[in-house]
DRENDO-1510 file (C-alpha; in Angstrom, 1 decimal, always signed):
<recs>
REC; n; res; u; v; w
REC; 1; UNK; +88.4; +130.5; +95.0 .
REC; 2; UNK; +85.2; +131.8; +96.2 .
REC; 3; UNK; +83.5; +134.8; +94.9 .
REC; 4; UNK; +80.1; +136.0; +96.1 .
REC; 5; UNK; +78.1; +138.4; +94.5 .
REC; 6; UNK; +74.8; +140.4; +95.4 .
REC; 7; UNK; +73.8; +137.9; +97.7 .
REC; 8; UNK; +70.1; +138.1; +99.3 .
REC; 9; UNK; +68.6; +135.9; +101.7 .
REC; 10; UNK; +65.5; +135.7; +103.6 .
REC; 11; UNK; +63.8; +133.7; +106.5 .
REC; 12; UNK; +60.3; +134.6; +105.7 .
REC; 13; UNK; +59.8; +138.4; +105.7 .
REC; 14; UNK; +63.3; +138.9; +107.2 .
REC; 15; UNK; +65.9; +139.8; +105.0 .
REC; 16; UNK; +69.1; +138.5; +106.6 .
REC; 17; UNK; +71.7; +138.7; +104.0 .
REC; 18; UNK; +71.7; +142.1; +102.1 .
REC; 19; UNK; +73.7; +142.5; +98.6 .
REC; 20; UNK; +76.7; +140.4; +100.2 .
REC; 21; UNK; +79.8; +140.8; +98.6 .
REC; 22; UNK; +82.9; +138.4; +99.5 .
REC; 23; UNK; +85.9; +137.3; +97.2 .
REC; 24; UNK; +88.3; +134.9; +98.8 .
REC; 25; UNK; +91.4; +134.2; +96.3 .
REC; 26; UNK; +92.7; +130.8; +95.9 .
REC; 27; UNK; +95.6; +130.1; +98.9 .
REC; 28; UNK; +94.0; +132.8; +101.0 .
REC; 29; UNK; +92.4; +132.5; +104.4 .
REC; 30; UNK; +89.3; +134.4; +105.3 .
REC; 31; UNK; +87.8; +135.3; +108.5 .
REC; 32; UNK; +84.4; +136.1; +108.8 .
REC; 33; UNK; +83.4; +138.1; +112.1 .
REC; 34; UNK; +80.6; +139.8; +113.6 .
REC; 35; UNK; +78.4; +139.9; +116.5 .
REC; 36; UNK; +75.3; +137.0; +117.3 .
REC; 37; UNK; +72.7; +137.4; +114.7 .
REC; 38; UNK; +74.3; +139.1; +111.8 .
REC; 39; UNK; +74.2; +136.2; +109.4 .
REC; 40; UNK; +77.5; +134.3; +109.9 .
REC; 41; UNK; +76.1; +131.0; +110.0 .
REC; 42; UNK; +73.5; +131.6; +107.4 .
REC; 43; UNK; +76.3; +132.9; +104.8 .
REC; 44; UNK; +78.1; +129.6; +105.7 .
REC; 45; UNK; +74.9; +127.7; +105.1 .
REC; 46; UNK; +74.3; +129.5; +101.9 .
REC; 47; UNK; +77.8; +128.5; +100.6 .
REC; 48; UNK; +76.8; +124.7; +101.7 .
REC; 49; UNK; +73.5; +124.5; +100.1 .
REC; 50; UNK; +71.6; +124.0; +103.6 .
REC; 51; UNK; +69.8; +127.4; +103.3 .
REC; 52; UNK; +68.3; +128.7; +99.8 .
REC; 53; UNK; +69.1; +132.3; +98.5 .
REC; 54; UNK; +66.5; +134.3; +96.7 .
REC; 55; UNK; +69.2; +136.0; +94.4 .
REC; 56; UNK; +72.9; +136.5; +93.7 .
REC; 57; UNK; +75.6; +134.4; +93.1 .
REC; 58; UNK; +78.3; +132.0; +94.8 .
REC; 59; UNK; +80.9; +131.1; +92.3 .
REC; 60; UNK; +83.6; +128.3; +93.7 .
REC; 61; UNK; +87.0; +127.5; +91.9 .
REC; 62; UNK; +86.9; +129.5; +88.8 .
REC; 63; UNK; +83.0; +129.9; +88.0 .
REC; 64; UNK; +81.4; +126.9; +89.0 .
REC; 65; UNK; +77.6; +128.4; +90.2 .
REC; 66; UNK; +77.1; +126.8; +93.6 .
REC; 67; UNK; +73.5; +128.1; +93.8 .
REC; 68; UNK; +72.5; +125.7; +91.0 .
REC; 69; UNK; +73.9; +122.7; +92.9 .
REC; 70; UNK; +72.6; +120.3; +95.4 .
REC; 71; UNK; +74.3; +120.1; +98.9 .
REC; 72; UNK; +76.0; +116.9; +98.2 .
REC; 73; UNK; +77.4; +118.1; +94.7 .
REC; 74; UNK; +79.1; +121.2; +96.7 .
REC; 75; UNK; +80.6; +118.5; +98.9 .
REC; 76; UNK; +82.0; +116.7; +95.7 .
REC; 77; UNK; +83.4; +119.7; +94.7 .
REC; 78; UNK; +85.7; +119.7; +97.6 .
REC; 79; UNK; +83.5; +122.2; +100.3 .
REC; 80; UNK; +83.5; +121.4; +103.6 .
REC; 81; UNK; +81.7; +122.8; +106.6 .
REC; 82; UNK; +82.2; +122.4; +110.3 .
REC; 83; UNK; +79.2; +123.5; +112.3 .
REC; 84; UNK; +79.5; +125.4; +115.7 .
REC; 85; UNK; +78.2; +122.6; +117.2 .
REC; 86; UNK; +80.5; +119.8; +115.7 .
REC; 87; UNK; +77.8; +117.5; +114.8 .
REC; 88; UNK; +80.2; +114.5; +115.1 .
REC; 89; UNK; +78.8; +111.0; +115.6 .
REC; 90; UNK; +79.5; +110.3; +119.5 .
REC; 91; UNK; +78.7; +106.7; +119.4 .
REC; 92; UNK; +81.2; +106.0; +116.3 .
REC; 93; UNK; +84.7; +105.5; +116.8 .
REC; 94; UNK; +87.4; +108.2; +115.6 .
REC; 95; UNK; +88.0; +106.2; +112.3 .
REC; 96; UNK; +84.3; +105.8; +111.9 .
REC; 97; UNK; +83.6; +109.1; +112.1 .
REC; 98; UNK; +86.5; +110.0; +109.7 .
REC; 99; UNK; +85.1; +107.4; +107.1 .
REC; 100; UNK; +81.8; +109.1; +106.9 .
REC; 101; UNK; +83.6; +112.3; +105.0 .
REC; 102; UNK; +85.3; +109.5; +102.2 .
REC; 103; UNK; +81.9; +108.9; +100.6 .
REC; 104; UNK; +82.1; +112.4; +98.8 .
REC; 105; UNK; +86.1; +112.7; +98.0 .
REC; 106; UNK; +86.7; +114.0; +94.6 .
REC; 107; UNK; +89.4; +111.3; +94.2 .
REC; 108; UNK; +87.1; +108.3; +95.3 .
REC; 109; UNK; +89.7; +107.1; +97.7 .
REC; 110; UNK; +88.2; +105.2; +100.7 .
REC; 111; UNK; +91.5; +105.6; +102.8 .
REC; 112; UNK; +91.6; +108.4; +105.6 .
REC; 113; UNK; +94.0; +110.7; +103.9 .
REC; 114; UNK; +97.4; +110.4; +106.2 .
REC; 115; UNK; +97.6; +114.3; +106.4 .
REC; 116; UNK; +94.6; +114.5; +108.7 .
REC; 117; UNK; +96.6; +112.3; +111.3 .
REC; 118; UNK; +99.7; +114.8; +110.3 .
REC; 119; UNK; +97.4; +117.8; +111.3 .
REC; 120; UNK; +95.7; +116.2; +114.3 .
REC; 121; UNK; +98.0; +113.2; +115.4 .
REC; 122; UNK; +95.7; +113.0; +118.7 .
REC; 123; UNK; +93.2; +111.4; +116.2 .
REC; 124; UNK; +95.3; +108.8; +115.3 .
REC; 125; UNK; +96.5; +108.0; +118.9 .
REC; 126; UNK; +92.7; +107.7; +119.5 .
REC; 127; UNK; +91.1; +106.4; +116.0 .
REC; 128; UNK; +89.4; +103.3; +118.1 .
REC; 129; UNK; +87.7; +105.9; +120.5 .
REC; 130; UNK; +84.1; +106.5; +120.5 .
REC; 131; UNK; +83.9; +110.5; +119.2 .
REC; 132; UNK; +81.5; +111.2; +122.5 .
REC; 133; UNK; +84.2; +110.3; +124.7 .
REC; 134; UNK; +86.9; +112.8; +123.1 .
REC; 135; UNK; +87.6; +116.1; +124.7 .
REC; 136; UNK; +85.9; +119.3; +123.3 .
REC; 137; UNK; +88.9; +120.3; +121.2 .
REC; 138; UNK; +89.4; +116.9; +120.1 .
REC; 139; UNK; +86.1; +116.4; +118.5 .
REC; 140; UNK; +86.5; +119.9; +117.0 .
REC; 141; UNK; +89.8; +118.2; +115.4 .
REC; 142; UNK; +87.9; +115.4; +114.3 .
REC; 143; UNK; +85.1; +117.6; +112.9 .
REC; 144; UNK; +87.7; +119.3; +110.7 .
REC; 145; UNK; +89.5; +116.1; +110.0 .
REC; 146; UNK; +86.1; +114.7; +108.9 .
REC; 147; UNK; +85.2; +117.7; +106.6 .
REC; 148; UNK; +88.8; +117.5; +104.9 .
</recs>
């Protein structure tokens, strides 16, 4: 599903990702771990297109080369990213936050998938509450649901 080969990334003169290799087969879960400053967030931003790479390949879903795709095109392929700070919209309701993620759905649906509410029932209960009024854990659920 995701294959990364010989990926290199720089911040100015600082070589951040060195010949990185990663293979995540379809249906598998992979954890990227490491201490602060080793490139975990940079890797995720490269996959999403928020950071540019200097060389290497990022292939998704059988061979689509992501390094040639814009960020919004990657989202339409079904790739989601939940940053550490969640970045929900605090003044929008839970439902409005979830709707912001619908614009890039592959199937074009404008309906919030019921699966999100099955996974996170508290979001359905609080769909009219503002995102900023949720607990930290509830905000995390909202961010994951929006990336779904």
